[in-house]
C-alpha positions as CSV (number, residue, x, y, z in Angstrom):
1,X,41.9,88.6,-125.0
2,X,42.3,85.8,-127.5
3,X,38.8,85.0,-128.9
4,X,40.0,81.8,-130.4
5,X,39.8,80.3,-126.9
6,X,36.1,80.3,-127.4
7,X,36.6,77.8,-130.2
8,X,39.6,75.9,-128.8
9,X,38.0,75.2,-125.4
10,X,34.8,73.5,-126.7
11,X,36.9,71.6,-129.3
12,X,39.3,70.2,-126.6
13,X,36.3,69.4,-124.4
14,X,34.5,67.5,-127.2
15,X,37.8,65.6,-128.0
16,X,38.3,64.8,-124.3
17,X,34.8,63.4,-124.0
18,X,35.6,60.9,-126.8
19,X,38.6,59.5,-124.8
20,X,36.6,59.1,-121.5
21,X,35.8,55.7,-120.1
22,X,32.5,55.3,-118.4
23,X,29.5,57.5,-117.9
24,X,31.0,59.2,-114.8
25,X,34.0,60.5,-116.6
26,X,32.0,61.7,-119.6
27,X,29.7,63.7,-117.3
28,X,32.6,65.3,-115.3
29,X,34.6,66.2,-118.4
30,X,31.5,67.6,-120.3
31,X,30.4,69.6,-117.2
32,X,33.9,70.9,-116.5
33,X,34.4,72.0,-120.1
34,X,31.0,73.7,-120.3
35,X,31.6,75.6,-117.0
36,X,35.0,76.7,-118.2
37,X,33.2,78.1,-121.3
38,X,30.9,80.0,-119.0
39,X,33.8,81.4,-117.0
40,X,35.6,82.4,-120.2
41,X,32.4,84.1,-121.4
42,X,32.1,86.1,-118.2
43,X,35.8,87.0,-118.3
44,X,35.2,88.3,-121.9
45,X,32.3,90.4,-120.6
46,X,34.5,92.1,-117.9
47,X,37.4,92.5,-120.4
48,X,35.0,94.2,-122.8
49,X,33.6,96.5,-120.1
50,X,37.2,97.4,-119.1
51,X,38.0,98.3,-122.7
52,X,35.0,100.6,-122.9
53,X,35.8,102.2,-119.6
54,X,39.3,102.8,-120.8
55,X,37.9,104.8,-123.8
56,X,38.1,102.2,-126.5
57,X,35.0,102.9,-128.6
58,X,35.9,100.9,-131.6
59,X,33.0,99.0,-133.2
60,X,34.8,95.7,-132.6
61,X,37.3,94.8,-129.9
62,X,39.8,91.9,-129.4
63,X,40.1,91.6,-133.2
64,X,42.4,89.0,-134.8
65,X,42.7,89.0,-138.6
66,X,44.8,86.2,-140.1
67,X,44.9,85.2,-143.8
68,X,43.2,81.8,-144.3
69,X,42.8,81.5,-148.1
70,X,44.5,84.7,-149.2
71,X,43.9,84.0,-152.9
72,X,40.1,84.2,-152.3
73,X,40.4,87.0,-149.7
74,X,39.2,84.6,-147.0
75,X,40.5,85.5,-143.5
76,X,40.1,84.2,-140.1
77,X,38.9,87.5,-138.8
78,X,37.2,87.6,-135.4
79,X,36.1,90.3,-133.0
80,X,33.2,91.1,-130.7
81,X,30.9,93.9,-129.7
82,X,28.3,94.0,-127.0
83,X,25.7,92.1,-129.1
84,X,28.2,89.3,-129.8
85,X,29.1,89.1,-126.1
86,X,25.4,88.9,-125.1
87,X,25.0,86.0,-127.6
88,X,28.1,84.2,-126.3
89,X,26.9,84.5,-122.7
90,X,23.5,83.1,-123.7
91,X,25.2,80.2,-125.4
92,X,27.3,79.5,-122.4
93,X,24.3,79.6,-120.0
94,X,22.3,77.2,-122.2
95,X,25.1,74.7,-122.8
96,X,25.9,74.4,-119.0
97,X,22.1,74.0,-118.3
98,X,21.8,71.4,-121.1
99,X,24.7,69.3,-119.8
100,X,23.2,69.3,-116.3
101,X,19.7,68.5,-117.5
102,X,21.2,65.5,-119.5
103,X,23.0,64.1,-116.5
104,X,21.0,60.9,-116.6
105,X,21.6,60.3,-120.3
106,X,23.0,56.7,-120.6
107,X,22.3,55.8,-124.2
108,X,25.5,56.5,-126.2
109,X,26.3,59.2,-123.6
110,X,29.8,59.8,-124.9
111,X,28.5,60.6,-128.4
112,X,25.6,62.6,-127.1
113,X,27.8,65.0,-125.0
114,X,30.3,65.2,-127.9
115,X,27.7,66.4,-130.3
116,X,26.1,68.8,-127.8
117,X,29.5,70.5,-127.1
118,X,30.3,70.5,-130.8
119,X,27.2,72.5,-131.4
120,X,28.4,75.1,-128.9
121,X,31.7,75.4,-130.9
122,X,29.7,76.3,-134.0
123,X,27.7,78.9,-132.1
124,X,30.7,80.6,-130.6
125,X,32.6,80.7,-133.9
126,X,29.5,82.1,-135.6
127,X,29.1,84.9,-133.1
128,X,32.7,86.1,-133.2
129,X,33.2,85.8,-137.0
130,X,33.8,89.1,-138.9
131,X,34.6,87.2,-142.2
132,X,31.5,86.1,-144.1
133,X,33.1,82.8,-145.2
134,X,34.2,82.0,-141.7
135,X,30.8,82.9,-140.4
136,X,29.2,80.5,-142.9
137,X,31.7,77.8,-142.0
138,X,30.6,77.9,-138.4
139,X,26.9,78.1,-139.3
140,X,27.3,74.8,-141.2
141,X,29.1,73.1,-138.4
142,X,25.9,73.2,-136.3
143,X,23.5,71.5,-138.8
144,X,24.7,67.8,-138.8
145,X,25.0,67.5,-135.0
146,X,21.3,68.6,-134.8
147,X,20.3,66.0,-137.3
148,X,22.1,63.2,-135.3
149,X,20.9,64.4,-131.9
150,X,17.2,64.2,-133.0
151,X,17.6,61.1,-135.2
152,X,19.3,59.0,-132.6
153,X,18.2,60.3,-129.2
154,X,14.9,61.9,-130.1
155,X,11.3,60.6,-129.6
156,X,8.2,60.2,-131.7
157,X,8.6,60.7,-135.4
158,X,12.3,61.5,-134.9
159,X,13.6,60.3,-138.2
160,X,11.1,62.4,-140.1
161,X,11.7,65.4,-137.9
162,X,15.5,65.1,-138.1
163,X,15.4,64.9,-141.9
164,X,13.0,67.8,-142.2
165,X,15.1,70.0,-140.0
166,X,18.3,69.2,-141.7
167,X,16.9,69.7,-145.2
168,X,15.2,73.0,-144.4
169,X,18.3,74.4,-142.6
170,X,20.5,73.3,-145.4
171,X,18.2,75.1,-147.8
172,X,18.5,78.2,-145.6
173,X,22.3,77.8,-145.7
174,X,22.2,77.6,-149.5
175,X,20.3,80.8,-149.7
176,X,22.7,82.4,-147.3
177,X,25.6,81.3,-149.4
178,X,24.1,82.9,-152.5
179,X,23.7,86.2,-150.6
180,X,27.3,86.1,-149.3
181,X,28.7,85.4,-152.7
182,X,26.7,88.2,-154.2
183,X,28.3,90.6,-151.7
184,X,31.7,89.1,-152.3
185,X,31.6,89.6,-156.1
186,X,30.3,93.1,-155.6
187,X,33.1,94.2,-153.2
188,X,35.9,91.6,-153.7
189,X,36.0,90.9,-150.0
190,X,34.4,88.7,-147.4
191,X,35.4,91.0,-144.6
192,X,32.2,92.4,-142.9
193,X,33.9,95.7,-141.8
194,X,35.3,96.3,-145.3
195,X,32.0,95.5,-147.0
196,X,30.2,97.9,-144.6
197,X,32.4,100.8,-145.7
198,X,32.2,99.9,-149.4
199,X,28.7,100.8,-150.6
200,X,27.3,97.9,-152.5
201,X,25.4,98.9,-155.6
202,X,21.6,99.2,-155.1
203,X,20.8,96.6,-157.8
204,X,23.1,94.1,-156.1
205,X,21.6,94.8,-152.7
206,X,18.0,94.5,-154.0
207,X,18.9,91.2,-155.7
208,X,20.9,89.5,-152.9
209,X,19.3,90.8,-149.7
210,X,16.3,88.5,-150.0
211,X,18.7,85.5,-150.3
212,X,20.6,86.4,-147.2
213,X,17.7,87.6,-145.0
214,X,15.4,84.6,-145.9
215,X,18.3,82.2,-145.6
216,X,19.0,83.4,-142.0
217,X,15.3,83.8,-141.4
218,X,14.7,80.1,-142.0
219,X,16.9,79.5,-138.9
220,X,14.8,82.1,-137.0
221,X,11.5,80.5,-137.9
222,X,10.6,83.2,-140.5
223,X,7.0,82.6,-141.8
224,X,6.3,80.6,-144.0
225,X,9.6,78.7,-143.5
226,X,8.9,77.9,-139.9
227,X,7.5,74.4,-140.3
228,X,10.7,72.6,-139.2
229,X,10.4,74.2,-135.7
230,X,7.5,72.3,-134.2
231,X,8.5,68.9,-135.4
232,X,12.2,69.4,-134.7
233,X,11.7,70.8,-131.2
234,X,9.1,68.2,-130.2
235,X,11.2,65.2,-131.3
236,X,14.5,66.4,-130.0
237,X,15.9,65.2,-126.6
238,X,15.6,67.8,-123.9
239,X,19.1,69.3,-124.1
240,X,18.9,69.4,-127.9
241,X,15.5,71.2,-127.7
242,X,17.1,73.7,-125.3
243,X,19.9,74.4,-127.8
244,X,17.7,74.4,-130.9
245,X,15.3,77.0,-129.4
246,X,17.7,78.8,-127.1
247,X,20.7,79.2,-129.5
248,X,20.2,77.9,-133.0
249,X,17.3,80.1,-133.7
250,X,19.4,83.1,-132.5
251,X,21.9,82.3,-135.2
252,X,19.2,83.3,-137.7
253,X,18.2,86.5,-135.9
254,X,21.8,87.5,-135.5
255,X,22.5,86.8,-139.2
256,X,19.5,88.8,-140.3
257,X,20.7,91.8,-138.2
258,X,24.5,91.6,-138.5
259,X,24.8,90.4,-142.1
260,X,21.7,91.2,-144.2
261,X,20.6,94.5,-142.5
262,X,24.0,95.9,-141.6
263,X,25.8,95.1,-144.9
264,X,22.8,95.9,-147.2
265,X,21.1,98.8,-145.5
266,X,19.4,100.2,-148.6
267,X,17.8,96.9,-149.4
268,X,16.7,96.6,-145.7
269,X,14.7,99.8,-146.1
270,X,13.4,98.6,-149.4
271,X,12.1,95.3,-148.1
272,X,11.1,96.5,-144.7
273,X,7.3,96.3,-145.4
274,X,7.6,92.7,-146.5
275,X,9.7,91.8,-143.5
276,X,7.2,93.5,-141.1
277,X,4.3,91.7,-142.8
278,X,5.9,88.3,-142.5
279,X,6.9,89.0,-138.9
280,X,3.4,90.1,-137.9
281,X,1.9,87.0,-139.5
282,X,4.4,84.8,-137.6
283,X,3.5,86.5,-134.3
284,X,-0.3,86.1,-134.8
285,X,-0.2,82.7,-136.5
286,X,2.2,81.3,-133.9
287,X,0.1,82.5,-131.0
288,X,-3.2,81.0,-132.4
289,X,-1.5,77.8,-133.5
290,X,-0.2,77.3,-130.0
291,X,-3.7,77.5,-128.6
292,X,-4.6,74.4,-130.5
293,X,-1.8,72.3,-129.2
294,X,-2.2,69.6,-126.5
295,X,1.5,68.5,-126.3
296,X,3.7,70.6,-124.0
297,X,6.6,70.5,-126.4
298,X,4.5,71.6,-129.3
299,X,3.1,74.4,-127.2
300,X,6.6,75.7,-126.5
301,X,7.7,75.1,-130.2
302,X,4.8,77.0,-131.7
303,X,5.1,79.8,-129.2
304,X,8.8,80.1,-130.3
305,X,7.5,80.9,-133.8
306,X,5.5,83.7,-132.3
307,X,8.3,85.0,-130.1
308,X,10.9,84.9,-132.8
309,X,8.5,86.9,-134.9
310,X,9.1,89.8,-132.4
311,X,12.9,89.5,-133.3
312,X,12.1,89.8,-137.0
313,X,9.6,92.6,-136.4
314,X,12.2,94.6,-134.4
315,X,14.8,94.2,-137.1
316,X,12.3,95.2,-139.8
317,X,11.2,98.4,-138.1
318,X,14.7,99.8,-138.4
319,X,14.8,102.0,-135.4
320,X,17.4,102.0,-132.7
321,X,14.9,101.1,-130.0
322,X,13.2,98.3,-132.1
323,X,16.6,96.8,-132.9
324,X,17.6,97.0,-129.2
325,X,14.3,95.2,-128.5
326,X,15.1,92.5,-131.2
327,X,18.4,91.7,-129.5
328,X,16.8,91.7,-126.0
329,X,14.1,89.4,-127.3
330,X,16.8,87.0,-128.7
331,X,18.4,86.9,-125.2
332,X,15.1,86.6,-123.3
333,X,13.7,84.0,-125.6
334,X,16.9,81.9,-125.4
335,X,16.8,81.8,-121.6
336,X,13.0,81.4,-121.3
337,X,12.5,78.7,-123.9
338,X,15.5,76.7,-122.6
339,X,14.0,76.8,-119.1
340,X,10.6,75.8,-120.6
341,X,12.0,72.8,-122.4
342,X,14.1,71.9,-119.3
343,X,10.9,71.9,-117.2
344,X,9.0,69.9,-119.8
345,X,11.8,67.4,-120.0
346,X,11.8,67.0,-116.2
347,X,8.0,66.4,-116.2
348,X,8.2,63.9,-119.1
349,X,11.0,61.9,-117.5
350,X,8.7,61.3,-114.4
351,X,5.2,61.1,-115.9
352,X,6.2,59.6,-119.3
353,X,3.7,61.9,-121.0
354,X,3.6,65.5,-122.4
355,X,-0.1,65.6,-123.1
356,X,-1.8,68.3,-121.1
357,X,-5.0,66.3,-120.6
358,X,-3.1,63.6,-118.8
359,X,-1.4,65.9,-116.4
360,X,-2.5,67.8,-113.3
361,X,-1.8,68.6,-109.7
362,X,2.0,68.4,-110.2
363,X,2.5,71.3,-107.8
364,X,1.6,68.9,-105.0
365,X,4.4,66.4,-105.6
366,X,6.9,68.4,-107.7
367,X,6.8,71.9,-106.3
368,X,10.3,72.9,-107.7
369,X,9.7,71.7,-111.2
370,X,6.1,73.1,-111.2
371,X,7.5,76.5,-110.2
372,X,10.0,76.4,-113.0
373,X,7.2,75.7,-115.4
374,X,5.1,78.6,-114.2
375,X,8.1,81.0,-114.2
376,X,8.9,80.1,-117.8
377,X,5.2,80.5,-118.8
378,X,4.9,83.9,-117.1
379,X,8.1,85.1,-118.8
380,X,6.6,83.9,-122.1
381,X,3.5,86.0,-121.6
382,X,5.5,89.1,-120.6
383,X,5.0,89.4,-116.9
384,X,6.7,92.6,-115.5
385,X,9.9,91.8,-113.6
386,X,10.9,89.0,-116.0
387,X,12.9,89.3,-119.2
388,X,10.0,88.7,-121.6
389,X,8.3,92.0,-120.5
390,X,11.4,94.0,-121.1
391,X,12.1,92.6,-124.5
392,X,8.6,92.8,-125.9
393,X,8.0,96.3,-124.6
394,X,11.2,97.5,-126.1
395,X,10.2,96.1,-129.5
396,X,6.7,97.7,-129.2
397,X,8.1,101.1,-128.3
398,X,10.6,101.0,-131.0
399,X,8.0,99.9,-133.6
400,X,5.6,102.7,-132.6
401,X,8.4,105.2,-133.4
402,X,7.7,104.5,-137.1
403,X,4.9,107.0,-138.1
404,X,3.8,104.9,-141.1
405,X,0.2,103.7,-140.6
406,X,0.9,100.2,-141.8
407,X,3.8,99.8,-139.3
408,X,1.7,101.1,-136.5
409,X,-1.1,98.6,-137.4
410,X,1.5,95.8,-137.3
411,X,2.6,97.0,-133.9
412,X,-1.0,97.0,-132.6
413,X,-1.6,93.4,-133.9
414,X,1.7,92.3,-132.3
415,X,0.6,93.8,-129.0
416,X,-2.8,92.1,-129.3
417,X,-1.1,88.7,-129.6
418,X,-0.1,89.0,-125.9
419,X,-3.7,88.3,-124.9
420,X,-3.6,85.1,-126.9
421,X,-0.3,84.2,-125.4
422,X,-1.8,84.7,-121.9
423,X,-4.7,82.3,-122.8
424,X,-2.5,79.4,-123.8
425,X,0.1,79.8,-121.2
426,X,-2.3,80.2,-118.2
427,X,-4.4,77.3,-119.5
428,X,-1.4,75.0,-119.9
429,X,0.1,76.0,-116.6
430,X,-3.3,75.6,-114.8
431,X,-4.0,72.2,-116.2
432,X,-0.5,70.9,-115.6
433,X,0.4,72.0,-112.1
434,X,-3.0,72.6,-110.5
435,X,-6.1,70.6,-110.0
436,X,-6.4,67.0,-108.8
437,X,-3.4,64.7,-109.0
438,X,-4.0,61.8,-111.6
439,X,-3.9,58.3,-110.3
440,X,-0.3,56.9,-110.1
441,X,1.4,60.3,-109.7
442,X,1.5,60.4,-105.9
443,X,5.0,59.0,-105.7
444,X,6.7,61.2,-108.3
445,X,9.9,62.8,-107.3
446,X,10.9,66.5,-107.5
447,X,14.0,67.9,-109.3
448,X,17.5,66.4,-108.6
449,X,20.5,68.5,-107.7
450,X,21.7,68.8,-111.3
451,X,18.3,69.8,-112.6
452,X,18.0,72.4,-109.8
453,X,21.4,73.9,-110.8
454,X,20.5,74.1,-114.4
455,X,17.2,75.8,-113.6
456,X,18.7,78.2,-111.2
457,X,21.2,79.3,-113.8
458,X,18.5,80.1,-116.3
459,X,16.1,81.7,-113.9
460,X,18.9,83.9,-112.6
461,X,19.4,85.2,-116.2
462,X,15.7,85.8,-116.6
463,X,15.4,87.7,-113.3
464,X,18.6,89.9,-113.8
465,X,17.4,90.9,-117.2
466,X,13.9,91.6,-116.0
467,X,14.8,93.6,-112.9
468,X,17.9,95.4,-114.2
469,X,17.4,95.6,-118.0
470,X,19.8,98.6,-118.2
471,X,22.7,96.3,-117.7
472,X,21.9,94.4,-120.9
473,X,20.9,97.5,-122.7
474,X,24.2,99.2,-121.9
475,X,26.0,96.2,-123.2
476,X,24.2,95.9,-126.5
477,X,23.5,99.6,-127.0
478,X,26.8,100.6,-128.7
479,X,26.5,97.7,-131.1
480,X,23.0,98.4,-132.2
481,X,23.9,102.1,-132.6
482,X,26.7,101.3,-135.0
483,X,24.3,99.1,-137.0
484,X,21.7,101.9,-137.1
485,X,24.2,104.5,-138.1
486,X,25.0,102.2,-141.1
487,X,21.3,101.8,-141.9
488,X,21.1,105.6,-141.7
489,X,18.0,106.0,-139.6
490,X,18.8,106.4,-135.9
491,X,15.8,107.4,-133.9
492,X,16.2,108.2,-130.2
493,X,19.7,106.6,-130.0
494,X,19.7,107.2,-126.2
C-alpha cells in the first residue's frame, strides 16, 4: 500500500475546499474527503493485518524510502507499525467527527475547513515518518493552523490563547530540533531505523535526550510546560478543541516514545526517575486543578493534563505493559476528550454558556447530548467497559512491575487520582444534566443528525476498545515490543 495517499488525500481535499462555491459545497467536499481518509485508514489496518498473517514480522511495513536532500542524508522515508496505524485511525475518527460537529460553521467556512483538514495532513505525515527531518517537517505544519483556528474562530481571550499556544509549541519544536540535530551529528543520519541500530554515545544521549523528550513533552502537556493547554482548549472552536486534545497532544506522546525513548534508550533509563516524577505531579495537579474549575471547557482541559500524565508515566516506567498502557491511553484519551469537547460544544451552542452553575436539568430537554456528556465523563473516570478503564489499568499494572519503591509510590499516587477524577466528573455531570431546568431552557433542541453521527463514531471507538481491548492490544503489541527490545528491559512481553 502507498502510504503517501494519507498525505495526498487530505492535501487534495483541502485544495478542493478552497475552490468550492457556497457553504453547501464546502461541507460536502470536506466531509467526503474526511470520510475517504477514514476509509483509507481502515483499509490500511486490514492490509497491515494481512501482512502480519502472511508472516511479515518486519518492524515497519509498507516502507517507501526516497532521497529528498541527499547531500544532508534527508529522505522521504515512511512506514508504519501497529502503533502508527492506531494513531492514524484515531486521527481519521476525530477529523470526521470534527467536520460533522462544525456543520453549522458559517463564518469563513471555506478557510475554517481548509485549516482543519490541513491539520490532519500534518498528523498523518508525522505518524508515518521514519526520517527525523520529515517527521519534524510535518510536526511544524500543524502549528500555524492551530494559531489561526483559535485566533479567528475562537472565543473569550482568543488572541492571547492563540499566541500563547503558538509560542509554547514553537518553543517545544525548537527543543525537538536541537535533539534531532544532536542525533544526526552523532550518527550522520536522520533515518530512525539506522539510528536505532547505531548506538549513540552515552554522553550524546544524556545531553540531547532532555531536549527531544521535553520538546515533545510540551505538546503532550508535560508539567510544568502544560500552561498552554487550558487556555488553548478553552478558547478554541469545538472542532479545533477536539483536534488539539484528541490528536495534537498525541503527537507529543508519540514523539516521546518513538523518537526520544526508542532512539536514546540509555538516556531514557537515566532520566526515568525525573520523567516519572513530572508525570506523577501532572496527574495529581491536573486532577486537583480540575476540581476548582467552573467552566466545562476548562474542566476538560485540565483533566487532559492529568490524563496525558498517564501517557508520560507509562513511557517513563519502561516496561512492556506500561508502554502498552501509554499507547492505549493516547487512543482512549483522544476518543474520550474529542467526545467531551463535542458534547460541550453542543451544549454551548444551545445554552450560550459553559458555566456549570448556570446549567442544569439538560437531560429533560437534550437527552442525547446529555447522554454523550455522561458517557465521556464516565470514560474519563475509568468506568469498566469503556476505554479509559482499560488504558489506565494497563498503565498501573505495568508501572507496578517496577520493584523500585519510588516507582511504586508514584503508581499508588497515580491510582489515588482516580478518586479525585470521580469527584469532579460526577459533580459536573450531576449539576449539568440533572436537577431543575433553568428558566428559558425548556425549548432547547437536542442533537442534529450531523452531531449524532459524529458522536456515534466516537462512542463506537470508546466501546470497542473498552469491551474488546485485545483487538487494540494485538495491533500495538508488536510495535511496543520492538521498542522495548531496543530499550533492553522487556518485562512480561506477553
